[in-house]
C-alpha positions as CSV (number, residue, x, y, z in Angstrom):
1,M,-44.3,30.5,72.5
2,I,-42.6,33.4,74.7
3,K,-44.9,35.6,76.4
4,A,-42.9,37.1,79.2
5,I,-39.3,38.7,79.1
6,L,-37.7,38.6,82.8
7,F,-34.7,40.8,83.3
8,D,-32.1,41.0,86.0
9,M,-31.0,44.4,86.6
10,D,-27.5,45.1,87.7
11,G,-25.2,44.2,84.7
12,V,-28.1,43.6,82.3
13,L,-30.5,46.8,82.4
14,I,-28.3,49.0,84.5
15,D,-24.8,49.1,84.4
16,A,-24.3,49.1,88.3
17,K,-21.7,46.4,89.0
18,D,-19.0,48.7,89.9
19,W,-21.2,51.1,92.1
20,H,-22.2,48.2,94.3
21,Y,-18.3,47.3,94.4
22,D,-17.3,50.6,95.1
23,A,-20.5,51.0,97.9
24,L,-19.5,47.9,99.5
25,N,-15.6,48.6,99.9
26,R,-16.5,52.2,101.1
27,A,-18.5,50.8,103.9
28,L,-16.1,47.9,104.7
29,G,-13.1,50.4,104.6
30,H,-14.2,52.1,107.9
31,F,-13.1,48.8,109.4
32,G,-10.2,48.0,107.4
33,Y,-11.5,45.5,105.2
34,T,-11.8,45.4,101.5
35,I,-12.5,43.3,98.3
36,S,-10.5,42.9,95.6
37,R,-12.0,43.5,91.9
38,E,-10.9,39.9,91.1
39,S,-12.6,38.1,94.1
40,H,-15.6,40.6,93.4
41,L,-16.0,39.2,89.9
42,S,-15.0,35.6,90.6
43,T,-17.2,35.1,93.8
44,F,-19.4,38.0,95.2
45,D,-21.0,39.4,91.7
46,G,-24.6,39.4,91.8
47,L,-25.0,38.2,95.5
48,P,-27.3,40.1,98.1
49,T,-24.9,42.4,100.4
50,R,-26.0,40.2,103.4
51,Q,-24.7,36.9,101.8
52,K,-21.3,38.6,100.9
53,L,-20.8,39.8,104.5
54,K,-21.6,36.2,105.7
55,M,-18.9,35.3,103.4
56,L,-16.2,37.7,104.6
57,T,-17.0,36.7,108.2
58,K,-16.3,33.0,107.1
59,S,-13.1,33.4,104.9
60,R,-11.7,36.8,106.6
61,G,-13.0,37.0,110.2
62,L,-15.4,40.2,109.8
63,P,-17.2,40.5,113.2
64,E,-21.0,39.3,112.6
65,G,-22.2,42.2,115.1
66,L,-21.2,44.5,112.1
67,H,-23.4,43.1,109.5
68,E,-26.5,45.1,109.9
69,F,-24.4,48.3,110.4
70,L,-22.4,47.5,107.0
71,N,-25.3,46.4,105.1
72,S,-27.2,49.9,105.8
73,L,-23.9,51.9,105.3
74,K,-23.7,49.8,102.0
75,Q,-27.1,50.7,100.7
76,S,-26.9,54.2,101.6
77,Y,-23.5,54.8,99.5
78,T,-25.3,52.8,96.6
79,M,-28.1,55.1,96.5
80,E,-25.7,58.1,96.6
81,L,-23.8,56.4,93.6
82,S,-27.0,55.8,91.8
83,H,-28.3,59.2,91.9
84,Q,-24.9,60.4,90.7
85,R,-24.4,58.1,87.8
86,C,-27.8,56.2,87.0
87,K,-29.0,57.9,83.8
88,P,-31.6,56.9,81.1
89,V,-30.1,54.7,78.3
90,F,-31.7,55.0,74.9
91,H,-31.6,51.7,73.3
92,H,-32.7,50.2,76.9
93,Q,-35.9,52.4,76.7
94,F,-36.5,51.6,73.2
95,A,-36.1,48.0,73.8
96,L,-38.6,47.8,76.7
97,S,-41.1,50.2,75.0
98,R,-40.9,48.2,71.9
99,L,-41.4,44.8,73.9
100,K,-44.3,46.4,75.6
101,N,-46.0,47.5,72.3
102,D,-45.5,43.7,71.2
103,N,-47.6,42.8,74.2
104,Y,-44.6,40.8,76.0
105,L,-44.9,40.8,80.0
106,T,-42.1,42.0,81.5
107,A,-40.4,41.7,84.9
108,V,-37.3,42.9,86.8
109,C,-35.6,40.2,89.2
110,S,-32.5,41.6,91.2
111,N,-30.7,40.4,94.1
112,S,-30.4,44.1,95.1
113,V,-32.8,45.5,97.7
114,R,-35.9,46.9,96.8
115,Q,-35.2,50.6,97.5
116,S,-32.1,50.4,95.2
117,V,-34.1,48.8,92.5
118,E,-37.2,51.1,92.6
119,A,-34.5,53.9,92.3
120,M,-32.3,52.7,89.5
121,L,-35.6,51.8,87.6
122,Q,-37.1,55.2,88.0
123,L,-33.5,57.1,87.3
124,S,-33.0,55.1,84.4
125,G,-36.4,55.7,83.0
126,L,-37.5,52.2,82.6
127,S,-40.1,51.9,85.3
128,S,-43.1,52.5,83.1
129,F,-42.3,49.4,81.0
130,I,-42.1,47.0,83.9
131,D,-45.0,44.9,84.9
132,T,-43.5,43.5,88.1
133,M,-40.7,44.0,90.1
134,L,-38.8,41.5,92.7
135,S,-35.9,42.2,94.9
136,N,-34.1,40.1,97.4
137,E,-36.4,41.4,100.0
138,D,-39.5,39.6,98.2
139,V,-38.1,36.0,98.5
140,S,-36.9,34.0,101.3
141,K,-34.0,33.0,99.1
142,G,-32.0,35.1,96.7
143,K,-30.0,34.0,93.5
144,P,-28.8,31.4,92.7
145,D,-31.8,29.8,94.0
146,P,-34.5,30.0,91.3
147,E,-37.5,31.5,93.5
148,M,-37.3,35.0,92.4
149,Y,-37.8,33.9,88.8
150,T,-40.6,31.1,89.8
151,K,-42.2,33.7,91.9
152,A,-42.1,36.4,88.9
153,M,-43.7,33.7,86.6
154,E,-46.5,33.1,89.1
155,I,-47.3,36.9,89.4
156,L,-47.3,37.2,85.4
157,G,-49.2,34.1,85.0
158,V,-46.8,32.4,82.5
159,S,-45.2,29.0,82.6
160,P,-41.1,28.8,82.6
161,K,-41.1,27.6,78.9
162,E,-43.0,30.8,78.0
163,C,-40.5,33.0,79.4
164,L,-36.9,34.4,78.2
165,I,-34.8,35.4,81.2
166,L,-31.8,37.9,80.6
167,E,-28.8,37.3,82.9
168,D,-25.2,38.4,83.1
169,N,-23.3,36.4,86.1
170,D,-23.0,32.9,87.3
171,H,-25.5,33.2,90.2
172,G,-28.3,34.7,88.0
173,I,-27.6,32.2,85.1
174,E,-28.0,29.4,87.6
175,A,-31.2,30.9,88.8
176,A,-32.3,31.2,85.5
177,L,-31.7,27.8,84.4
178,A,-33.0,26.2,87.4
179,S,-36.5,27.9,86.8
180,G,-36.7,26.2,83.5
181,G,-37.1,29.2,81.7
182,H,-34.9,30.4,78.4
183,L,-31.8,31.9,78.9
184,M,-30.3,34.9,77.0
185,Q,-26.7,35.4,78.4
186,I,-25.7,38.9,78.6
187,G,-22.0,40.1,78.5
188,V,-22.5,44.0,79.2
189,P,-25.7,46.0,79.2
190,A,-24.9,47.2,75.6
191,D,-25.9,43.9,74.8
192,V,-29.5,44.4,75.7
193,T,-31.2,45.6,72.6
194,Y,-34.6,45.1,70.9
195,Q,-33.0,43.4,67.9
196,A,-31.0,40.9,70.0
197,I,-34.0,39.9,72.4
198,R,-36.3,39.6,69.2
199,A,-33.6,37.1,67.6
200,R,-33.3,35.2,70.7
201,I,-37.0,34.8,70.7
202,A,-37.2,33.7,67.2
203,E,-34.5,31.4,67.9
204,I,-36.3,29.7,70.8
205,E,-39.6,29.6,68.7
206,Q,-38.2,27.8,65.7
207,H,-37.0,24.9,67.9
């Protein structure tokens, strides 16, 4: 029986993939680097910024000494974009409020930094429906490692088989499956509706 619903944030609850892409490219642009949209989607999507920078050092020779500066610059650009673009979405607020009403536990598990996660959940009007929130700063390994999901399960006091995890990208899906939870794969944030989540729960509980 499903007792808890764990959400990834970017690309699931918040349509923020482009914000991260734009913010990182803006930061990298100061030093003549750029990530194409294609490689962002195929390789970098859903990874923590620090990991993306390590990969750029390995593949493109980005100086390691710039990592900390680029990371903080990228985070400040992300915050700027979030405040411009992040707005409440009715069907997400409706879905989460109904799930809370149905007594499901909820968590957000995101590879973003805590400041971004808290700001976006606040700006989207979803904070009050979330029982616990984990960022990449709350774990020693971000996704695709399952640590974030197993930690959220421990906090909520549920077993993997009692959890439904909503994920959209390869790294997150890998983490969700490795945690032992049930997966609901999301294409775009508009797929996240109360009806769709309840239908997936019903499907799991019939087996």
